[in-house]
C-alpha positions in Angstrom: -12.0 16.4 13.6 -12.2 13.5 11.0 -9.5 10.9 10.8 -7.3 11.6 7.8 -5.8 9.0 5.4 -3.6 9.3 2.4 -3.8 6.4 -0.1 -1.1 6.1 -2.8 -2.3 4.6 -6.0 -5.8 5.3 -4.9 -7.5 5.8 -8.3 -8.2 2.1 -8.9 -8.1 -1.4 -7.5 -7.2 -2.0 -3.9 -6.3 1.6 -3.3 -9.6 2.9 -4.5 -11.6 0.3 -2.6 -9.6 1.0 0.6 -10.3 4.7 0.1 -14.0 4.0 -0.5 -14.3 1.9 2.6 -12.5 4.4 4.8 -14.5 7.3 3.3 -17.7 5.4 4.3 -16.4 5.6 7.9 -16.4 9.4 7.7 -12.7 9.7 7.2 -11.1 12.5 5.2 -9.5 10.7 2.2 -6.5 12.1 0.4 -6.5 10.1 -2.8 -3.1 9.9 -4.3 -3.0 9.3 -8.1 -0.1 9.5 -10.6 -2.6 10.2 -13.4 -4.5 13.4 -12.5 -7.4 12.7 -14.8 -8.0 9.3 -13.4 -7.5 10.6 -10.0 -10.2 13.3 -10.4 -12.6 10.7 -11.8 -12.0 8.4 -8.9 -12.3 11.2 -6.4 -15.6 12.3 -8.0 -17.0 8.8 -7.6 -16.1 8.7 -4.0 -17.6 12.1 -3.4 -20.8 11.0 -5.1 -20.9 8.3 -2.5 -20.7 10.8 0.2 -17.0 10.7 1.0 -14.9 13.7 1.9 -12.1 13.3 -0.6 -9.2 15.4 -1.8 -7.4 14.3 -5.0 -3.6 14.5 -4.6 -1.4 14.3 -7.7 1.2 11.9 -6.5 3.9 10.0 -8.4 5.8 8.0 -5.8 8.9 7.8 -8.0 9.3 11.6 -8.0 10.8 13.6 -5.1 9.2 16.8 -6.6 5.7 15.1 -6.8 5.9 13.8 -3.3 7.0 17.2 -2.0 4.0 18.8 -3.8 1.7 16.2 -2.2 2.9 17.1 1.3 2.2 20.8 0.6 -1.3 20.0 -0.7 -2.2 17.8 2.3 -0.8 20.5 4.6 -3.3 23.0 3.1 -6.1 20.8 4.5 -4.8 19.4 7.8 -2.0 19.7 10.3 -1.7 15.9 10.8 -2.0 12.6 8.9 -3.5 9.8 10.9 -2.9 7.0 8.4 -0.7 6.5 5.4 -1.4 3.6 3.1 1.5 2.9 0.8 -0.5 1.0 -1.9 1.0 2.2 -5.2 2.9 -0.7 -6.8 3.9 -2.3 -10.1 4.4 -5.9 -11.1 7.1 -5.2 -13.6 7.4 -7.2 -16.8 7.7 -10.7 -15.1 11.0 -11.3 -16.8 12.6 -14.7 -16.4 15.6 -14.5 -14.0 18.1 -15.4 -16.7 16.9 -12.5 -18.8 16.4 -9.9 -16.0 18.6 -6.9 -16.0 19.5 -4.4 -13.3 17.5 -1.8 -15.2 14.4 -4.0 -15.2 14.7 -4.6 -11.5 15.5 -0.9 -10.7 12.3 0.2 -12.4 10.2 -2.0 -10.2 12.1 -1.0 -7.0 11.6 2.6 -7.8 7.9 2.2 -7.3 7.6 -0.7 -4.8 10.6 0.0 -2.6 11.9 3.6 -3.0 8.4 4.9 -3.5 7.1 3.9 0.0 10.4 5.1 1.6 10.1 8.4 -0.3 6.5 9.0 0.7 6.9 7.8 4.3 9.9 10.0 4.9 8.1 13.0 3.4 5.0 12.5 5.5 6.7 11.6 8.8 6.2 15.1 10.3 2.5 15.0 9.6 2.2 11.4 10.9 4.1 12.4 14.1 1.5 15.2 14.6 -1.2 12.6 14.9 -2.2 10.9 18.2 -2.3 7.4 16.8 -0.4 7.4 13.5 -0.4 4.2 11.4 1.4 3.2 8.2 0.2 0.3 6.1 2.5 -1.1 3.5 0.7 -3.1 0.8 2.9 -6.1 0.0 2.3 -9.6 -1.3 2.6 -13.2 -0.3 5.2 -13.2 -3.1 7.4 -11.1 -0.8 7.4 -13.9 1.8 10.3 -16.3 1.9 8.0 -18.8 3.7 5.5 -18.6 0.8 8.0 -18.5 -2.1 9.8 -21.5 -0.8 6.6 -23.6 -0.4 6.2 -25.8 -3.5 2.5 -25.9 -3.0 2.2 -22.1 -3.4 1.7 -21.0 -7.1 4.1 -18.1 -6.6 6.9 -20.6 -6.1 6.6 -21.4 -9.8 6.4 -17.8 -10.9 10.0 -17.3 -12.1 10.9 -13.7 -11.9 13.2 -11.5 -9.8 11.9 -7.9 -9.6 8.4 -8.1 -8.0 8.9 -10.7 -5.3 12.3 -9.3 -4.2 10.9 -5.8 -4.2 8.1 -6.9 -1.8 10.6 -8.8 0.4 12.6 -5.6 0.6 9.4 -3.6 1.5 8.7 -6.1 4.3 12.1 -5.7 5.8 11.9 -1.9 5.5 8.5 -2.0 7.4 10.0 -4.0 10.2 12.9 -1.7 10.5 10.6 1.4 10.6 8.5 -0.3 13.3 11.5 -1.0 15.5 13.0 2.5 15.1 9.7 4.5 15.4 7.6 2.8 18.1 5.2 5.7 18.3 3.9 4.9 14.8 2.2 1.6 13.9 4.0 0.2 10.9 2.5 -3.0 9.4 2.4 -5.0 6.2 -0.8 -6.3 4.5 -1.1 -8.7 1.7 -4.5 -8.7 -0.1 -4.5 -12.5 -0.6 -5.3 -15.5 1.5 -1.9 -17.2 1.8 -3.2 -20.4 3.5 -5.8 -20.9 0.8 -3.5 -19.8 -2.0 -6.0 -17.2 -3.2 -5.4 -13.6 -4.3 -7.5 -10.6 -5.0 -8.7 -9.8 -8.6 -7.0 -6.6 -9.7 -5.6 -5.0 -12.8 -2.1 -6.3 -11.8 -3.2 -9.9 -12.3 -5.7 -9.2 -15.1 -8.5 -9.9 -12.7 -7.7 -13.6 -12.4 -7.9 -13.6 -8.6 -10.6 -15.5 -6.7 -11.1 -12.8 -4.0 -13.1 -9.7 -4.6 -11.3 -6.3 -4.3 -13.3 -5.7 -1.2 -12.0 -9.0 0.4 -8.6 -8.0 -0.8 -8.7 -4.8 1.2 -9.8 -6.5 4.5 -6.3 -6.7 5.8 -5.5 -3.1 4.8 -8.6 -1.8 6.5 -7.8 -3.8 9.7 -4.3 -2.3 9.9 -5.5 1.2 9.0 -8.0 1.1 11.9 -5.7 -0.2 14.6 -6.0 1.3 18.1 -3.0 3.0 19.7 -2.2 -0.3 21.5 -2.4 -2.3 18.3 0.5 -4.4 16.9 3.4 -3.0 14.9 5.9 -4.7 12.7 3.5 -7.5 11.7 2.6 -9.1 8.3 -1.0 -10.2 7.8 -3.6 -11.2 5.3 -7.4 -11.2 5.8 -7.2 -14.5 7.7 -4.4 -13.6 10.1 -0.6 -13.5 10.4 1.6 -14.4 7.4 5.1 -16.0 7.7 7.9 -13.8 6.7 
């Protein structure tokens, strides 16, 4: 039976590229998309490339939508080998002095509560797999080591919501890894921290120096870990990233 993967935010960018690369390996791809129309278009492109893909309407901020996604995936499989929590939002990059709790909450709803909501809902299907893996797509901006380094561009990006949401996601991943040792939980950033480079996506208006394929290298590496692979780690495509 083919390896199964659910990718949230899979209709474009890093999510779509990760889905494409795993589909090329013969995996069954459940492509999560908040926008059903865009999701169907993305799934059709993957299918045209030979992938076995199922489009899953999935808004990670909605309990009802996530429950529906679980029901749909269960119609096709009794297990989920890999969950890639990729869906994310940059927020409005509001200066700290102007940031409100409402602004931060909106970003956390997608970047923090979303992965928790999806992971919790899919745990039974993950536990049914022989070698379950969960990949959290984070950012160098969620690393205290990176943000406090004056040579890193993100240290001069003055905002509260995005970087703190990714720092929270990093901690959540470590706590999952400690509590659930039978599942590999790891964090990927699509950039190259040491080289201060990041992947070109819609989120950064395609200003990154890395291709979207290079940006997914860390995601693919963690998604394809063996059962004796690491858990509770934070990596980019070059290797470990400081927390």
